[in-house]
C-alpha positions, -999 to +999 in steps of 0.1 A: +817+119+531+815+085+513+799+085+479+771+060+474+780+047+439+751+022+438+725+050+442+743+073+416+746+044+391+710+034+396+697+070+391+720+074+361+708+042+344+671+049+350+676+085+338+693+072+306+665+047+299+638+073+306+655+098+283+658+072+256+622+063+259+610+099+260+630+106+228+614+076+211+579+087+221+586+123+210+596+110+176+567+087+172+540+100+147+508+084+138+515+064+106+482+073+090+484+110+098+520+111+085+508+102+050+488+135+049+515+158+062+521+187+038+488+181+019+458+203+020+431+183+039+397+188+054+390+177+090+354+170+099+347+168+136+319+147+151+298+179+157+298+186+119+324+214+121+347+215+090+383+229+091+407+228+062+443+236+057+478+222+051+485+195+077+515+197+101+520+169+126+536+166+160+535+138+185+511+158+207+486+168+180+482+183+145+479+218+131+461+229+100+478+259+083+453+282+064+463+294+030+449+328+039+445+344+074+409+345+086+394+373+107+364+371+129+348+397+152+377+395+177+409+384+161+428+371+131+437+334+129+460+316+105+459+280+117+438+255+137+453+232+164+438+198+173+455+180+202+460+143+203+435+140+232+409+154+208+415+128+181+385+109+194+363+138+183+373+136+147+347+122+123+371+118+093+400+136+076+396+140+038+422+145+010+405+153-023+424+134-051+409+157-078+423+188-061+459+177-058+486+197-077+509+177-100+537+176-075+513+164-048+500+137-072+536+125-077+543+125-040+511+105-033+519+080-061+554+075-047+541+070-012+516+044-025+544+026-044+566+024-013+537+012+009+524-015-015+558-025-029+582-020+000+620-026-003+638-050+019+644-026+048+608-015+049+596-052+050+621-060+078+610-030+098+573-039+095+580-076+103+599-065+134+571-043+146+546-071+140+568-095+159+569-070+189+531-069+188+527-107+192+557-112+215+552-083+240+547-104+271+576-127+263+599-098+256+590-082+289+599-115+307+632-115+288+640-080+299+632-088+335+655-119+333+684-100+317+681-071+341+680-096+371+713-111+358+727-077+353+718-066+388+734-097+404+766-091+383+767-054+393+752-057+428+780-034+441+768-005+420+730-009+419+704-006+446+678-032+452+647-035+429+665-016+401+655-045+378+618-040+386+620-003+378+639-008+345+616-037+335+586-015+340+601+012+319+612-012+292+578-029+291+561+005+288+580+015+257+577-020+241+540-019+248+538+015+231+554+001+200+533-031+200+501-012+199+509-001+164+504-035+149+473-056+141+480-090+125+444-092+112+445-059+093+480-068+078+463-091+054+441-064+040+468-038+032+467-029-006+433-046-010+400-031-020+377-034+010+342-025+022+344-006+055+317+007+078+316+042+093+294+055+121+280+088+108+257+105+134+230+080+143+236+058+112+262+033+100+272+036+063+294+014+040+321+027+017+345+011-006+382+019-009+418+006-010+431-001+025+463+018+028+475+018+064+464+016+101+477+027+134+465+024+170+440+052+165+432+055+128+425+036+096+435+050+062+418+044+028+425+055-007+404+060-039+371+062-019+341+072-039+325+093-012+290+110-012+298+146-004+268+165+009+259+197-009+231+223-007+221+244-037+199+275-031+178+283-062+150+307-072+120+304-094+126+316-130+164+315-127+191+291-137+216+280-110+248+263-119+278+249-100+308+228-112+286+196-109+250+205-115+227+229-134+192+236-122+164+254-141+133+263-122+101+275-139+064+272-131+059+239-113+089+221-128+126+217-120+152+204-144+184+191-128+213+183-151+244+165-139+274+182-155+300+157-142+309+122-150+301+107-117+265+101-104+247+124-079+218+117-056+191+142-052+178+138-016+152+165-010+138+199-018+133+222+012+116+255+014+103+275+044+092+248+068+084+222+042+102+193+026+097+170-004+118+138-004+132+130-039+157+101-036+166+103-073+198+093-089+212+113-119+240+097-139+268+117-154+258+138-183+221+131-178+192+152-165+159+147-148+127+167-145+110+171-111+075+183-102+074+199-067+041+192-049+038+229-040+047+261-058+077+278-043+096+310-050+129+299-033+141+265-022+172+245-014+181+214-033+199+189-010+220+163-027+250+140-025+278+142-050+302+113-056+338+125-050+370+105-052+391+111-021+415+096+004+404+095+040+416+088+075+390+077+101+393+070+138+391+033+146+364+041+172+341+050+143+352+026+116+358-011+109+370-030+079+341-054+072+347-072+038+373-078+012+357-063-019+376-086-043+355-115-031+327-103-052+324-115-088+340-091-114+305-082-128+292-075-093+321-053-082+310-024-102+275-026-089+287-030-053+311+000-056+284+022-073+256+012-049+277+016-018+285+052-027+249+061-020+241+034+005+211+039+028+229+030+060+215+014+092+198+034+119+213+031+154+187+052+173+152+065+167+150+100+152+119+123+154+125+137+119+128+102+104+096+091+122+077+122+110+088+114+074+076+079+077+042+089+090+038+115+062+047+089+035+023+064+049-004+090+049+004+098+012+002+061+003-031+057+022-045+084-001-028+070-032-016+034-029+000+037-064+023+066-056+056+052-067+078+080-054+063+078-019+066+040-019+103+042-029+110+068-001+091+048+025+111+016+015+144+035+020+134+044+056+123+009+063+156-005+050+174+018+074+154+003+102+160-032+089+123-039+082+132-057+050+099-076+045+077-045+043+105-025+024+105-052-003+068-049-008+070-011-014+100-014-037+082-039-059+052-016-060+075+013-071+091-009-098+057-016-113+054+022-120+092+028-126+085+049-158+067+074-136+097+080-115+121+109-125+151+084-129+129+056-143+135+034-112+173+037-111+174+044-074+147+018-066+168-009-083+198+002-063+178+000-030+165-035-040+201-047-046+211-033-012+182-051+004+192-084-012+229-080+000+218-073+035+196-103+037+224-125+024+247-111+050 
């Protein structure tokens, strides 16, 4: 029986190219996620679920290793697996800079130095990847041409249309590599930027150093992020955490910021009632609040400024501005204001509408209620009703001394309104 060397050679060549491509794909790791490997991180999913552990990464997904095994009603678990197909359900991945051990701090610093001040080999590798990104179509044509010449020279050993098959395989792997580069974002690496994130039904701005990007993610460092916290408290008792101390007695609440960074008091909630606060407390300062209704127990909802590194899916985040374009005196205001920005509403919300109606009713009864005017202005800014919002902010400023923070938050909102109008 005669051996068909052309078929065997073709199969062998395609098999070799396929194996090489499969190996390359199995070794490819997301560049952003690689930076967090071995660090303790928190993954927030789009549904609000939080999972934390030490990150381990594979080409097909990631695993969070718990520091201690956890037991529920049915089993004991020691890790959490998130597959690559589920990356689109990630809201963000956080690495808290103030929680890193000394060795982790050194590793993070070394990684930043290598990224922002790369050696010659790193620069050449990145340049080659960027070249592949812009020259993908041309390279595929070159591969087709070379394989055509190769087939004609080896027509005795290759079956027909081998060049088309190999060209398709080569183009597939070149395309996989080229998706990793974005010429526009290259100019922002190492720069402080303002980026927008979709959070629920709102868009919020944050400021950070743009570290890296990949086909699916964007990575930022040194982000001052408003972490949500809820503090249960009881009348007649003192409640304290690492960041805040609350004393509740009679019809008064004293809230003291124990940290150096500011915090935003959002609301008091008890039973089925809510009182909006929208008060900023700077580091080391305290404010006194007067709830409208006596309460035995309540929850204080607030946002605490935390410095962290974060990775966000590109489907939820875009780099919008280069922060260095602001004047030096304005950079501090922009960074501080953006920490507690109001955001922009994407869709209507029944809770937000109910709050607006309640605030309008309060102002109808007392047109000089500065706190109600400031809270209504915040909702209107979210809805981009800037004209009416400015009216209520100016009214609140006329009675700024009556506000718990003496108008600190109102002035922040007014600056945000001005920036939005300019934009």
